[in-house]
C-alpha positions in Angstrom: 5.5 24.0 -55.2 3.2 26.1 -53.3 1.4 23.0 -52.1 4.8 21.6 -50.8 5.7 24.1 -49.3 2.3 24.4 -47.2 2.5 20.4 -46.9 6.1 21.7 -45.2 4.5 23.7 -42.9 1.8 21.6 -41.9 4.3 19.5 -40.6 6.3 21.7 -38.9 3.6 22.5 -36.8 2.6 18.8 -36.7 5.9 18.0 -35.0 5.8 20.9 -32.8 2.6 20.6 -31.3 3.9 17.1 -30.8 7.2 17.8 -29.1 5.2 19.9 -26.8 2.6 17.6 -25.5 5.5 15.0 -25.0 7.6 17.5 -22.7 4.0 18.2 -20.8 3.3 14.2 -20.4 7.3 13.6 -19.4 6.8 16.9 -16.3 3.7 15.2 -15.7 5.1 11.8 -15.0 8.6 13.3 -13.1 6.0 14.8 -10.7 3.4 12.0 -10.6 7.2 10.2 -10.0 8.7 12.1 -7.2 5.6 12.2 -5.1 5.1 8.5 -5.2 8.8 7.7 -4.2 8.2 10.5 -1.1 5.3 8.8 0.7 2.1 10.5 1.8 2.0 14.1 1.9 3.1 15.3 5.3 4.8 12.2 6.7 7.4 12.4 9.3 9.6 9.3 9.0 11.5 8.3 12.3 14.2 6.1 12.2 16.3 4.4 15.3 19.7 6.1 15.3 20.5 3.5 18.5 20.7 0.5 16.1 23.2 2.3 14.0 25.3 3.1 16.3 25.4 -0.2 18.2 26.6 -1.6 14.7 29.3 1.0 14.6 30.3 0.5 18.0 30.1 -3.5 17.5 32.5 -2.5 14.2 35.3 -0.8 16.2 35.1 -3.5 19.4 35.7 -6.2 16.4 38.9 -4.7 15.1 40.3 -2.6 19.0 39.2 -6.0 20.9 41.0 -9.7 21.8 39.3 -12.0 20.2 38.1 -13.4 24.0 36.9 -10.3 25.1 34.9 -9.8 22.2 33.2 -13.8 22.3 32.4 -13.0 25.8 30.9 -9.6 25.1 28.8 -11.4 22.1 28.0 -14.4 24.7 27.0 -11.9 27.0 24.6 -9.6 24.6 23.8 -12.9 23.5 22.2 -13.8 27.2 20.8 -10.7 27.4 18.5 -10.9 24.3 17.2 -14.0 25.6 16.0 -12.5 28.8 14.5 -9.6 27.0 12.5 -12.2 24.7 11.8 -14.2 27.8 10.4 -11.7 29.3 8.1 -10.1 26.9 7.0 -14.0 25.6 6.1 -13.8 30.0 4.2 -10.6 29.7 2.4 -10.9 26.7 1.3 -14.4 28.0 0.2 -13.1 31.4 -2.1 -10.2 30.2 -3.8 -12.6 27.8 -4.6 -15.0 30.4 -5.4 -12.0 33.2 -8.4 -10.2 30.5 -11.7 -10.1 32.1 -13.3 -9.1 28.8 -12.6 -11.6 26.2 -15.0 -13.1 24.8 -16.3 -16.6 25.7 -15.2 -19.4 23.4 -18.5 -20.6 21.1 -16.5 -23.0 19.4 -16.8 -25.6 22.4 -20.3 -25.0 22.6 -21.1 -26.0 19.0 -19.0 -29.1 19.1 -21.2 -30.4 21.6 -24.1 -29.7 20.3 -23.2 -31.1 17.5 -22.0 -34.1 18.6 -25.4 -35.1 20.3 -24.0 -33.9 23.8 -25.9 -30.7 25.8 -24.1 -27.6 25.4 
């Protein structure tokens, strides 16, 4: 009978010890998941509120305005967007063409040498 009580006490201690380890492991996992979801430590993320407000404004206008005015406003907005995109593309093209520090193209000289032409 003493032997059975010793085995029961051992099993109870083993179960308690296993429970403590499982609780500790769960705590470590919870902390790591929280840090992983928060991003880098000390970082601040800024969101543009303009886009959010513009979407809300569009939703309100779609309900309040008549369809003709809404279509005209949408057409005007698309035209402005196209002009901005075109201006940005032109500025990028102009900037790329006017860079004096651009390295010379080496590929053209290598191709001529391989073809037997002087480089």
